[in-house]
MARROMAR-666766 format. One record per residue (C-alpha): residue in three letters; x, y, z. Coordinates in steps of 0.5 Angstrom, whole numbers. Layout:
N
kolba:X:Y:Z
Ala:X:Y:Z
...
***
This chain:
499
kolba:X:Y:Z
Met:21:-24:-23
Arg:15:-24:-19
Asn:17:-31:-17
Gln:24:-28:-15
Arg:21:-23:-11
Lys:16:-28:-7
Ile:22:-33:-6
Gly:27:-27:-4
Val:22:-25:1
Ile:21:-32:4
Leu:29:-33:4
Ser:30:-26:7
Tyr:25:-29:13
Val:29:-35:13
Ser:36:-32:13
Gln:33:-28:19
Phe:31:-34:22
Val:37:-37:22
His:41:-31:24
Ile:36:-30:30
Ile:37:-38:32
Ser:44:-38:31
Gly:45:-32:35
Ile:40:-34:41
Leu:44:-41:41
Tyr:51:-37:40
Thr:51:-31:43
Pro:50:-33:50
Ile:56:-38:49
Met:60:-32:46
Leu:59:-27:52
Arg:61:-32:57
Leu:67:-34:53
Leu:69:-27:52
Gly:67:-24:58
Gln:63:-17:59
Asn:69:-13:58
Glu:72:-16:52
Tyr:65:-16:49
Gly:64:-9:50
Leu:71:-7:47
Tyr:69:-11:41
Gln:62:-7:40
Leu:66:0:42
Val:71:-2:36
Tyr:66:-4:31
Ser:62:2:33
Val:68:7:31
Val:70:3:25
Ser:63:3:22
Tyr:63:10:21
Leu:68:9:15
Ser:62:6:11
Leu:60:13:10
Leu:65:13:5
Ser:60:9:0
Leu:57:16:0
Gly:50:13:-2
Phe:52:11:-9
Ser:50:4:-8
Ser:43:6:-7
Ser:43:10:-13
Tyr:45:4:-18
Met:38:1:-18
Lys:35:8:-20
Phe:39:9:-26
Tyr:40:2:-28
Ala:32:2:-29
Gln:33:8:-33
Ile:39:5:-37
Lys:36:-2:-38
Lys:29:2:-41
Glu:34:4:-47
Gln:36:-3:-48
Asn:43:0:-50
Glu:48:-5:-48
Glu:54:-1:-49
Arg:52:4:-44
Leu:50:-1:-39
Glu:57:-4:-39
Ser:60:3:-38
Phe:55:4:-33
Asn:57:-2:-29
Gly:65:-1:-30
Met:64:6:-28
Phe:61:4:-21
Leu:66:-2:-20
Ser:71:3:-21
Ile:68:8:-16
Phe:68:3:-11
Leu:75:0:-12
Val:77:7:-11
Ile:73:8:-4
Gly:76:1:-2
Ile:83:4:-2
Ile:81:10:1
Cys:78:6:7
Leu:84:2:8
Ile:88:9:8
Cys:83:12:13
Gly:83:6:17
Asn:90:6:18
Val:90:13:20
Met:85:11:25
Val:89:5:28
Ile:95:10:29
Asn:91:15:33
Ile:87:10:37
Lys:88:13:43
Asn:86:20:41
Ile:79:16:39
Phe:78:13:45
Gly:81:18:50
Asn:82:15:57
Gly:76:10:57
Leu:81:3:56
Ser:86:0:59
Ser:93:-1:56
Gln:92:-8:54
Glu:85:-6:51
Tyr:88:-1:47
Glu:93:-7:44
Thr:87:-11:43
Ala:83:-6:40
Lys:88:-4:35
Phe:88:-11:32
Leu:81:-11:32
Met:80:-5:28
Phe:86:-7:23
Leu:82:-13:21
Met:75:-9:21
Val:78:-4:16
Ile:80:-10:12
Asn:73:-13:12
Leu:70:-6:11
Ala:74:-4:5
Met:72:-11:1
Thr:65:-10:2
Phe:65:-4:-2
Pro:67:-7:-9
Cys:62:-13:-7
Ser:56:-8:-6
Val:57:-7:-14
Phe:55:-14:-15
Asp:50:-15:-10
Ser:47:-9:-13
Ile:47:-12:-20
Met:43:-18:-17
Ala:38:-14:-14
Ala:37:-10:-20
Asn:36:-16:-24
Glu:31:-19:-19
Gln:36:-25:-18
Phe:34:-25:-10
Phe:34:-33:-10
Phe:41:-33:-10
Gln:43:-27:-7
Lys:39:-29:-1
Leu:42:-36:-1
Ile:49:-33:0
Val:46:-29:6
Val:43:-35:9
Leu:49:-39:8
Gln:54:-34:11
Asn:49:-33:17
Leu:50:-41:18
Leu:57:-41:18
Asn:59:-35:22
Pro:58:-38:29
Phe:60:-45:27
Ile:67:-43:25
Thr:67:-38:30
Leu:65:-42:36
Pro:71:-47:36
Leu:76:-41:36
Leu:73:-38:42
Ile:73:-44:46
Leu:80:-45:44
Gly:81:-38:47
Tyr:82:-34:41
Gly:77:-28:43
Ser:74:-23:39
Val:80:-23:34
Ala:77:-30:32
Met:70:-27:31
Val:73:-21:26
Met:78:-26:22
Val:72:-31:21
Thr:67:-25:19
Thr:73:-23:14
Gly:74:-29:11
Leu:67:-30:10
Thr:66:-23:6
Val:72:-26:2
Ala:68:-32:0
Lys:62:-28:-1
Met:65:-23:-6
Met:68:-29:-10
Val:62:-32:-11
Ser:58:-26:-12
Ile:63:-24:-18
Trp:62:-31:-21
Tyr:55:-31:-21
Cys:54:-24:-24
Val:59:-25:-29
Lys:58:-33:-31
Lys:50:-33:-30
Leu:48:-26:-31
His:53:-24:-36
Ala:54:-18:-33
Arg:60:-14:-37
Phe:64:-8:-35
Ala:67:-3:-40
Phe:72:2:-37
Arg:72:7:-42
Asn:67:12:-44
Phe:65:14:-37
Asp:58:18:-37
Phe:61:24:-33
Arg:54:28:-34
Leu:51:22:-31
Leu:56:21:-25
Lys:54:29:-24
Thr:47:27:-24
Met:48:21:-19
Trp:52:25:-14
Leu:47:30:-13
Phe:42:24:-12
Thr:46:20:-8
Ser:49:27:-4
Leu:42:27:0
Ile:43:19:1
Phe:49:20:4
Ile:46:25:9
Asn:41:19:11
Met:47:15:12
Ile:51:20:17
Val:44:20:21
Asp:43:13:21
Gln:51:12:23
Ile:50:17:29
Asn:43:14:31
Trp:46:7:31
Ser:53:8:33
Val:54:14:37
Asp:51:11:43
Lys:56:6:44
Phe:62:11:43
Leu:59:16:48
Leu:58:10:53
Gly:65:8:52
Arg:68:15:53
Leu:64:17:59
Thr:63:10:62
Gly:67:4:60
Thr:67:-2:56
Ala:62:-6:61
Ile:56:-1:60
Val:58:-1:53
Ala:57:-9:53
Val:50:-8:57
Tyr:48:-3:51
Gly:51:-8:46
Val:46:-14:48
Gly:40:-9:48
Ala:42:-6:41
Gln:44:-13:38
Ile:36:-15:39
Asn:34:-8:36
Thr:39:-10:30
Leu:35:-16:29
Tyr:29:-13:29
Leu:31:-8:24
Glu:34:-13:19
Leu:28:-17:19
Ser:24:-11:16
Ile:29:-8:12
Ser:31:-15:8
Val:24:-15:6
Ser:23:-8:3
Asn:29:-9:-1
Val:26:-14:-5
Phe:21:-9:-7
Ile:26:-3:-9
Pro:26:-6:-17
Arg:19:-6:-17
Val:18:1:-14
Asn:23:4:-19
His:19:0:-25
Ile:13:4:-22
Val:16:11:-22
Val:19:10:-29
Asn:13:7:-33
Ser:7:10:-29
Asn:9:14:-23
Ser:2:13:-20
Asp:1:15:-13
Arg:-5:10:-13
Glu:-1:4:-15
Leu:5:6:-10
Thr:0:7:-4
Leu:-3:0:-5
Leu:4:-3:-5
Phe:6:2:1
Thr:0:-1:5
Lys:1:-8:2
Val:8:-9:5
Gly:7:-5:11
Arg:1:-9:13
Ile:5:-15:12
Gln:11:-12:16
Phe:7:-10:22
Met:4:-17:23
Ile:11:-20:24
Leu:14:-14:27
Ser:8:-13:32
Phe:8:-21:34
Ile:16:-20:35
Leu:15:-14:39
Ser:9:-16:44
Gly:12:-22:45
Phe:19:-19:47
Ile:15:-14:52
Leu:12:-20:55
Phe:17:-25:55
Gly:24:-22:54
Lys:26:-20:61
Phe:27:-27:63
Phe:30:-29:56
Ile:35:-23:57
His:37:-27:64
Leu:37:-34:61
Trp:41:-31:54
Ala:46:-26:57
Gly:46:-28:64
Glu:48:-24:70
Gly:49:-16:69
Tyr:45:-15:63
Glu:38:-14:66
Gln:38:-7:64
Ser:39:-9:56
Tyr:32:-11:57
Tyr:29:-4:58
Val:35:-2:52
Ser:32:-6:47
Ile:24:-4:48
Ala:27:4:48
Leu:30:2:42
Met:24:-2:39
Leu:18:1:40
Pro:19:8:36
Val:23:5:31
Thr:17:0:29
Val:13:6:25
Pro:19:7:20
Leu:20:0:20
Ile:13:-2:17
Gln:14:4:12
Asn:21:2:10
Ile:18:2:3
Gly:17:9:3
Ile:24:11:3
Glu:25:7:-4
Ile:19:11:-6
Gln:22:18:-4
Arg:29:16:-8
Ala:25:13:-14
Lys:22:20:-14
Asn:28:24:-13
Met:24:27:-7
His:29:25:-1
Lys:32:32:0
Ala:27:34:6
Arg:28:28:10
Ser:35:28:9
Ile:36:35:12
Val:31:34:18
Tyr:34:28:20
Phe:41:31:20
Phe:39:36:25
Ile:35:31:29
Ala:41:26:29
Ile:45:32:32
Gly:40:33:37
Asn:40:26:39
Ile:48:27:41
Phe:46:33:46
Leu:40:29:49
Ser:44:23:50
Ile:50:26:54
Pro:46:28:60
Phe:42:22:60
Ile:48:17:59
Leu:51:21:65
Lys:44:20:69
Leu:42:13:67
Gly:48:10:63
Ala:46:5:58
Leu:38:6:58
Gly:40:14:58
Ala:43:13:51
Ala:37:9:48
Leu:32:14:51
Gly:36:20:47
Thr:36:16:41
Ser:28:14:42
Ile:26:21:43
Ser:30:23:36
Leu:26:17:33
Ile:19:19:35
Ile:20:27:32
Gly:24:25:26
Asn:21:18:24
Val:14:18:26
Ile:12:25:27
Phe:15:29:21
Met:15:23:16
Asn:8:21:16
Trp:6:29:15
Tyr:12:29:9
Tyr:9:22:6
Asp:2:25:6
Ala:3:32:4
Lys:9:32:-1
Ile:10:25:-3
His:2:24:-4
Leu:2:17:-1
Asp:-5:16:2
Ile:-3:16:9
Ile:-10:16:12
Tyr:-11:10:8
Phe:-5:7:10
Trp:-6:8:18
Lys:-14:5:17
Gln:-11:-1:14
Ile:-6:-2:20
Ile:-11:0:25
Arg:-15:-6:23
Ile:-10:-11:25
Ile:-9:-9:32
Pro:-16:-12:35
Ser:-14:-19:33
Phe:-8:-19:38
Met:-10:-15:44
Ile:-14:-21:46
Pro:-8:-26:46
Ile:-4:-20:49
Ile:-9:-19:55
Ile:-9:-27:56
Ser:-2:-27:57
Ile:-1:-22:62
Val:-6:-25:66
Leu:-3:-32:65
Ser:4:-28:67
Tyr:1:-25:73
Met:-3:-31:76
Phe:4:-36:74
Pro:10:-31:74
Ile:15:-34:70
His:21:-36:74
Asn:24:-42:70
Leu:25:-44:63
Arg:19:-49:63
Leu:14:-44:65
Trp:17:-39:60
Ile:16:-44:54
Ile:9:-46:56
Gln:7:-39:56
Gly:10:-37:50
Val:7:-43:46
Ile:0:-41:48
Tyr:2:-34:46
Val:4:-36:39
Ile:-2:-40:38
Leu:-7:-35:40
Phe:-3:-29:36
Val:-3:-33:30
Ser:-10:-36:31
Phe:-13:-29:32
Leu:-9:-26:27
Trp:-11:-31:21
Ile:-19:-30:23
Trp:-19:-23:25
Gly:-13:-19:22
Met:-11:-22:15
Asn:-15:-20:9
Glu:-17:-25:4
Asp:-11:-24:0
Glu:-6:-24:5
Arg:-9:-31:7
Asn:-8:-33:0
Ile:-1:-31:0
Ile:0:-36:6
Arg:-4:-42:3
Asn:0:-41:-4
Leu:6:-41:0
Leu:4:-47:4
Lys:2:-51:-2
Lys:9:-50:-5
***
């Protein structure tokens, strides 16, 4: 299982690397083939349809907590009934998603108001229909993803994601060149979702021997799960508001072109988010195992800190590199008209870095069933985000939307959560930050050198950008290895290189 976790972490980064590289190569071509308005329309429709993901009510997050408890009992019959109950729930949710989605398609003009042209409304209607079908299929598919994760079969699970990230641009690009536009993008995504679901079902049934009994459902357990997941559901609403409402407000108050500018900045932030979340997900079974068997605060603190340090090293490298070299990258990547996307990205990435390196703490809260306070506080802060963003959007456009979200993240995810981890969850947050701060001096020198170089030789062409970027990477990695990493972290790298 430990090897599976290591492989899972490696493949998570491979998946993200593939996703980032394909995005870097594919996105600029896609932006130019679609045009700013159609890309903005795609982002706008996606932001609205994504609200239907709330129909899962947080049940998928509860699977591993209750799986760990039932697995400990070694009652196969109860486990089969548990799997059957979960699959039944998500099949019903998928059907409800289709019904709600069709209602949205019919009332699309009421949703978007007067922000779109008549042609854009027709395209948006078809895009929404396809996205709803795609989303509806992800609900039952999430059951099989949960089974693989609960059994710590990360190699196969992450391998599917790697292949999905590889195939998406390769299949979509020829269709875009042929002129099929954003509709082709959604159709390819839907096709890959179907393929992923079929492969996941096969692996769970044939290789993991997962069984589903659609009888003797434990409705008492279902009630307990609902009490647990209702708070996760609030967290989902919060995340949906924070990461989707900006596009919706921009679409209503400005237009699709401004949504596209925000969408490019938000896409970079999304890659940044996924890089951290995909790694912390690998440790969810480990967290539940500790809580169920020992509930040791010391052991949880050490895991929290260990994962946090690794994530901080990676994220600080990405964030500092983007701040130093991102402006030219945006110009090169997205083209003219997306200059403000650079500032949107930074406004979103800076405050989210703290909760990203503490992502494993969310799973610790859930495993301890102590996520109620976070859910309630985050909900009110997310509502505040809406009221903050509206005047900022009217004054600053895309950047204003990002600033509203940024302020709410600092209040909730940084200030409140660090107090809550220490005071209520009993994680040693002072120890955590001491270990994080020890890393910071190792990358200050590379940053200073890069700032001096960019001042002496301003980046105005691809050659200078590559040269200064390579120098920064070499300096950052070297100083991090010598000063930033501890011996255990160096050994992890050595072992990976040996393998």
